[in-house]
Every structure is written in structure tokens, then in C-alpha cells.
C-alpha positions in Angstrom: -49.8 -45.7 8.8 -48.5 -43.0 6.5 -48.5 -39.4 7.5 -51.0 -38.1 5.0 -50.6 -34.5 6.1 -46.9 -34.6 5.3 -47.5 -36.0 1.9 -50.2 -33.5 1.2 -47.7 -30.7 2.0 -45.1 -32.4 -0.3 -47.6 -32.7 -3.1 -48.8 -29.1 -2.7 -45.2 -27.9 -2.9 -44.6 -30.0 -6.0 -47.8 -28.6 -7.6 -46.7 -25.0 -6.9 -43.3 -25.7 -8.5 -45.0 -27.2 -11.6 -47.5 -24.4 -11.8 -44.7 -21.8 -11.7 -42.7 -23.7 -14.4 -45.6 -23.9 -16.9 -45.6 -20.1 -17.9 -41.9 -20.1 -18.3 -42.0 -23.1 -20.6 -44.9 -21.6 -22.6 -42.8 -18.3 -22.9 -39.8 -20.3 -24.2 -42.1 -22.0 -26.9 -43.5 -18.6 -27.9 -40.1 -17.1 -28.1 -38.8 -20.0 -30.3 -41.8 -19.7 -32.5 -41.2 -15.9 -32.9 -37.6 -16.5 -33.7 -38.6 -19.1 -36.3 -41.2 -16.9 -37.9 -38.9 -13.8 -38.0 -36.1 -15.5 -39.8 -35.7 -16.8 -43.2 -34.6 -20.2 -42.0 -34.5 -23.5 -43.8 -34.4 -25.8 -40.7 -33.0 -28.7 -42.7 -30.0 -26.9 -44.2 -29.3 -23.9 -42.0 -27.3 -24.5 -38.8 -29.2 -21.8 -37.0 -32.5 -23.3 -38.1 -31.6 -26.6 -36.5 -30.9 -24.8 -33.2 -34.3 -23.1 -33.2 -36.1 -26.4 -34.1 -34.2 -28.2 -31.3 -35.1 -25.5 -28.7 -38.7 -25.6 -29.8 -38.8 -29.4 -29.6 -37.1 -29.5 -26.2 -39.4 -26.8 -24.7 -42.5 -28.5 -26.0 -41.4 -31.8 -24.5 -40.7 -30.2 -21.1 -44.1 -28.5 -21.2 -45.8 -31.8 -21.9 -43.9 -33.5 -19.1 -44.7 -30.7 -16.7 -48.4 -30.9 -17.6 -48.4 -34.6 -17.2 -46.6 -34.4 -13.9 -49.0 -31.7 -12.7 -51.9 -34.1 -13.5 -50.3 -36.9 -11.5 -49.9 -34.5 -8.5 -53.5 -33.3 -8.8 -54.7 -36.9 -8.9 -52.7 -37.7 -5.8 -54.2 -34.8 -4.0 -57.6 -36.0 -5.1 -56.8 -39.4 -3.6 -55.9 -37.7 -0.3 -59.3 -35.9 -0.4 -61.1 -39.2 -1.1 -59.2 -41.1 1.6 -57.5 -43.5 -0.8 -54.0 -42.1 -0.9 -51.3 -44.6 -0.2 -53.3 -47.6 -1.5 -52.4 -49.2 -4.8 -54.9 -48.5 -7.5 -54.6 -52.1 -8.8 -54.4 -54.4 -5.7 -55.5 -52.0 -2.9 -52.5 -52.9 -0.8 -50.6 -50.1 1.1 -47.9 -48.5 -1.0 -44.6 -48.6 0.9 -43.7 -45.3 2.5 -40.3 -45.4 0.9 -41.9 -45.5 -2.5 -44.2 -42.6 -1.5 -41.1 -40.7 -0.4 -39.5 -41.1 -3.8 -42.7 -40.6 -5.8 -45.5 -39.1 -3.6 -47.9 -38.9 -6.6 -47.7 -42.6 -7.4 -50.9 -44.6 -7.4 -49.2 -48.0 -7.6 -47.3 -50.2 -5.3 -43.8 -51.3 -6.5 -45.2 -54.6 -7.8 -47.8 -52.9 -10.0 -45.5 -50.0 -11.0 -43.3 -52.1 -13.2 -43.6 -50.9 -16.8 -45.6 -47.8 -15.7 -42.7 -45.5 -14.7 
């Protein structure tokens, strides 16, 4: 039997980390947009323009990943509340504790996680 209270604590800590990261990433995007708007940059031909475009792209990707990760953590906390945490969403079998240690938000056992990571 898995220690649900311990995993709840891990998930809540992860949620707090992700919630703290979102405003910083949003600020990075806003800053890159301001830099882009305040310069006479041709992204395609100006070396500085390529840097701004790269920074904007990277920050946007990190923001998307953080939002997605937050949704996964929130879903895991919902499964704890529903009493289904630790059971595979496909087969219903218990997810190995080692897998939950590595990815406490996972809804899939190792067999059904293939191709979903």
C-alpha cells in the first residue's frame, strides 16, 4: 500500500514550485516582447533580433511546459481526493511505488506509460 499522505506532500511541494515559476516565466515573455517592440529589429537578418526571438521562443516553451506540468500535478491531487491515486487510469492496476517516486503525478503504470512520457 502506498503512502498517499507522503505523495500528497510531494505533489503539493511540486505545485508550489510550479506556481512560483509561472509569474517569472510570464515576466520573461513580457520583457522579451518589450525588447522586440522597442527595437528596430529584423529578426531574420539582425543578430540581436535572432537572440530576442530565441529568448521569446524559449520562455514561451518553458511556460507551456510549466502549465502542463501544473495541470498534471493538479490532476494527481484530484485523484488523491477521489481515492484513485496510484491506480493506472487504463488497467486499474497499482502503479509501482518506484514509478510514483520518479513521477508522482503519473496516472499510468509502466506498461501503459509507453509512448505517453
